[in-house]
C-alpha positions in Angstrom: 38.1 -231.8 18.6 36.9 -229.2 21.0 34.8 -230.0 24.0 31.1 -229.9 23.3 30.9 -232.1 20.3 29.8 -235.2 22.1 26.0 -234.9 21.8 26.3 -232.8 18.7 26.9 -234.9 15.7 26.1 -233.4 12.3 23.9 -230.3 12.2 20.3 -231.3 12.8 18.3 -232.5 9.8 15.6 -230.0 8.9 12.0 -231.2 9.3 9.6 -230.6 6.4 7.9 -227.5 7.7 8.5 -224.9 10.4 6.5 -225.4 13.6 5.3 -222.8 16.1 5.8 -223.3 19.9 2.8 -224.8 21.8 -0.2 -222.4 21.8 -0.5 -222.4 25.6 2.8 -223.6 27.1 3.1 -223.8 30.9 4.6 -220.5 32.1 8.3 -220.5 33.1 9.2 -219.6 36.7 11.1 -216.3 37.2 14.6 -216.5 38.4 15.0 -220.1 37.3 17.7 -221.8 35.2 16.2 -224.4 32.8 18.6 -227.1 31.5 17.0 -228.0 28.1 17.8 -231.0 26.0 17.7 -230.3 22.2 17.7 -232.7 19.2 20.8 -234.7 18.3 19.9 -235.0 14.7 16.2 -234.5 13.8 14.6 -231.2 14.7 11.2 -232.9 15.2 12.6 -234.5 18.4 12.4 -231.3 20.3 9.7 -231.8 22.9 6.7 -229.4 23.1 7.7 -228.5 26.6 11.2 -227.7 25.5 9.9 -225.5 22.7 7.7 -223.7 25.1 10.5 -223.0 27.6 12.9 -221.7 24.9 10.2 -219.4 23.6 9.4 -217.9 27.0 12.7 -217.5 28.8 14.4 -214.2 28.8 17.7 -215.6 27.4 19.0 -218.8 25.9 22.6 -219.7 26.7 24.5 -222.0 24.3 28.0 -223.0 23.5 27.7 -221.9 19.8 24.7 -219.7 19.1 25.3 -220.1 15.4 24.5 -223.8 15.6 21.4 -223.1 17.7 20.0 -220.7 15.1 18.5 -223.3 12.7 16.5 -224.9 15.6 15.2 -221.5 16.8 14.3 -220.4 13.3 12.5 -223.7 12.6 10.3 -223.3 15.7 9.9 -219.5 15.2 11.5 -218.8 18.5 12.9 -215.2 18.8 14.4 -215.4 22.3 17.8 -213.6 22.6 20.9 -215.9 22.8 24.3 -215.7 24.4 27.4 -217.9 24.1 28.8 -219.8 27.0 32.0 -221.8 26.4 35.2 -222.9 28.0 37.0 -219.6 27.3 34.3 -217.2 28.7 32.6 -219.2 31.5 34.5 -217.4 34.3 33.4 -214.0 32.9 29.9 -214.9 31.8 28.6 -216.9 34.8 28.6 -214.0 37.3 26.5 -211.9 35.0 24.1 -214.8 34.4 23.7 -215.3 38.1 23.0 -211.6 38.6 20.2 -211.8 35.9 18.7 -214.9 37.6 18.8 -213.2 41.0 17.0 -210.2 39.4 14.2 -212.5 38.3 15.1 -213.4 34.7 14.5 -217.0 33.5 17.3 -218.5 31.5 17.6 -221.7 29.4 20.9 -223.5 29.0 21.3 -225.7 25.9 24.1 -227.6 24.3 24.9 -227.6 20.6 22.7 -230.8 20.5 21.5 -233.3 23.1 21.6 -233.0 26.9 23.6 -230.1 28.3 26.7 -230.7 30.4 27.4 -234.0 28.7 30.8 -233.2 27.1 29.6 -229.6 26.9 30.1 -226.4 29.0 27.5 -225.5 31.6 28.7 -227.3 34.7 30.1 -224.2 36.3 26.8 -222.3 35.8 24.6 -225.1 37.2 26.9 -225.5 40.2 27.0 -221.8 40.8 23.2 -221.7 40.7 22.9 -224.5 43.2 25.4 -222.8 45.5 23.4 -219.6 45.3 20.1 -221.5 45.9 18.8 -220.4 42.5 16.3 -222.9 41.2 17.5 -225.3 38.4 15.0 -227.3 36.5 15.5 -229.9 33.8 13.7 -230.2 30.6 14.8 -233.8 29.6 15.1 -235.1 26.1 17.6 -236.5 23.5 21.0 -237.8 24.5 23.4 -239.6 22.3 24.4 -241.8 25.2 21.0 -243.3 26.0 20.1 -243.4 22.3 23.2 -245.5 21.5 22.6 -247.8 24.4 19.0 -248.3 23.4 19.9 -249.6 19.9 23.3 -251.2 20.3 22.0 -254.6 21.4 24.6 -254.8 24.2 23.9 -255.1 28.0 22.5 -251.6 28.8 23.4 -251.6 32.5 25.5 -251.1 34.3 27.2 -248.8 31.9 29.9 -246.2 32.2 30.2 -243.1 30.0 33.9 -242.5 29.1 33.3 -239.4 26.8 35.9 -238.4 24.3 39.4 -240.0 24.4 42.4 -237.7 24.9 44.2 -236.7 21.7 47.5 -237.6 23.2 48.5 -241.3 22.6 49.9 -241.6 26.1 46.9 -240.1 27.8 44.6 -242.2 25.6 46.4 -245.4 26.7 46.1 -244.4 30.4 42.4 -243.6 30.0 41.6 -246.9 28.4 43.7 -248.8 30.9 41.6 -247.3 33.7 38.4 -248.7 32.2 39.7 -252.0 30.7 38.7 -254.3 33.6 35.6 -252.5 34.6 32.7 -255.0 34.3 30.4 -252.4 32.6 29.3 -251.6 29.1 31.3 -248.6 28.0 30.0 -245.7 25.9 32.6 -243.5 24.1 32.5 -240.6 21.7 35.0 -240.9 18.9 36.3 -238.0 16.8 35.9 -238.5 13.0 39.3 -236.9 12.6 40.9 -239.7 14.7 38.4 -242.5 14.1 40.9 -245.2 12.9 43.5 -244.3 15.5 41.0 -244.3 18.3 39.4 -247.6 17.3 42.8 -249.2 17.1 43.6 -247.8 20.6 40.3 -249.2 21.9 41.2 -252.6 20.5 44.6 -252.5 22.1 43.6 -251.0 25.4 40.2 -252.7 26.0 40.9 -256.0 24.3 40.7 -256.9 20.6 37.9 -259.5 21.1 35.5 -257.2 23.0 32.2 -257.0 21.2 31.3 -253.5 20.2 28.9 -251.4 18.1 29.9 -248.3 16.2 27.0 -245.9 15.6 26.8 -242.8 13.5 24.0 -240.4 12.4 21.9 -241.3 15.4 18.3 -240.3 15.0 18.8 -239.3 11.4 17.4 -240.8 8.2 20.7 -242.6 7.5 21.5 -243.8 11.0 24.2 -246.5 10.8 25.3 -249.2 13.2 28.3 -251.5 12.6 28.8 -254.5 14.9 31.8 -256.6 15.5 34.9 -257.0 17.7 36.9 -254.0 18.4 39.7 -255.5 16.3 37.3 -255.9 13.3 36.0 -252.4 13.7 39.5 -251.0 13.8 40.5 -253.0 10.7 37.5 -251.7 8.8 38.1 -248.0 9.7 40.1 -247.4 6.5 37.1 -248.3 4.4 34.9 -245.6 6.0 34.6 -242.0 5.1 34.4 -240.4 8.6 31.5 -237.9 8.8 29.9 -236.5 11.9 30.4 -237.8 15.4 30.6 -241.4 16.3 29.4 -243.2 19.4 31.1 -246.5 20.3 29.3 -248.9 22.7 31.6 -251.6 24.0 30.4 -254.8 25.8 31.7 -255.7 29.3 34.8 -257.8 29.3 34.2 -261.6 29.6 33.8 -262.8 33.2 37.0 -264.5 34.4 36.8 -268.3 34.6 35.9 -269.5 38.1 38.8 -270.5 40.2 39.0 -274.2 41.0 38.5 -274.9 44.7 40.4 -277.8 46.2 39.1 -280.2 48.8 41.8 -279.1 51.2 40.8 -275.5 50.8 37.1 -276.3 51.4 37.9 -278.3 54.5 40.0 -275.5 56.0 37.3 -273.0 55.4 34.7 -275.2 57.1 37.0 -275.8 60.1 37.5 -272.0 60.4 33.8 -271.4 60.3 33.2 -274.1 62.9 35.8 -272.4 65.1 33.6 -269.3 65.3 30.8 -271.3 66.9 28.6 -272.0 63.9 26.8 -275.3 63.7 28.0 -277.7 61.0 25.1 -276.9 58.8 25.5 -273.2 59.2 29.3 -273.5 58.6 28.8 -275.5 55.4 26.2 -273.0 54.1 28.4 -270.0 54.8 31.5 -271.6 53.2 29.5 -272.7 50.1 28.4 -269.1 49.6 31.9 -267.7 50.1 33.4 -270.1 47.6 30.7 -269.8 45.1 29.6 -273.4 45.3 26.4 -275.2 45.8 26.0 -277.2 49.0 26.1 -280.4 46.9 29.4 -279.3 45.3 30.9 -278.5 48.7 29.8 -281.8 50.1 31.4 -283.6 47.2 34.7 -281.7 47.8 34.7 -282.5 51.5 34.2 -286.2 50.9 36.5 -286.6 47.9 39.4 -289.0 48.6 42.6 -287.0 49.2 
């Protein structure tokens, strides 16, 4: 699975009829790079502002211009396009910078969703910032926030993992790095390795972790399957992988609180008193540090030993 598929999913579903860009869109600024989010599945999700920007800029830069064509055709946008991908970034970025410095406005899009999220474009945006060329965002769809909004798992804090490495050893190392993080995790899974990657998540993150596997986000047949990672991995053989999958994994269960002994509480209070705190201040500080209420601390200090 090449880089850039994360926000993409299946080709966007066509809307009933072609739409024209807004009649009087706000003019684009010369010499400006616009980072434009495009639909992840349904063409009608393109915002009026995004359509206006794409229609007015001098050039649209995309990873795969062939995948962009249905969107431009649907909205009757005739702006020229140019490809920008992992293999030509070092060659193309200088010429794009030159065009921007000369006053051309350029839009950067991904195959679908928000640019730079598992897609090329970072080098161009960074180069523009270093050259003090204005960069403006035209926000919109993202598979990450879409998945978080419908998964029914804690939405924050969350960490975006992206695609897992194809190598089993590298995949294990990646999952081990995130296993104990007390965050909801969002991963993109390849349909070609769906069963293998779900099994790796169950092994590396914990088989009982609650998770939701989503597919066809924003489309007519959007699907969500909820269960433990182990259950989702077991059911992978019954699925016919199609399109990209987004996996949202709940945070790991909080560790059980450590039992505090009376001796430990007494030593902590004595140490606090030795710093010059009053007895009341010492008990309040120790209770906070040990995760106890003042009543629980009092009971520990006066428990027969």
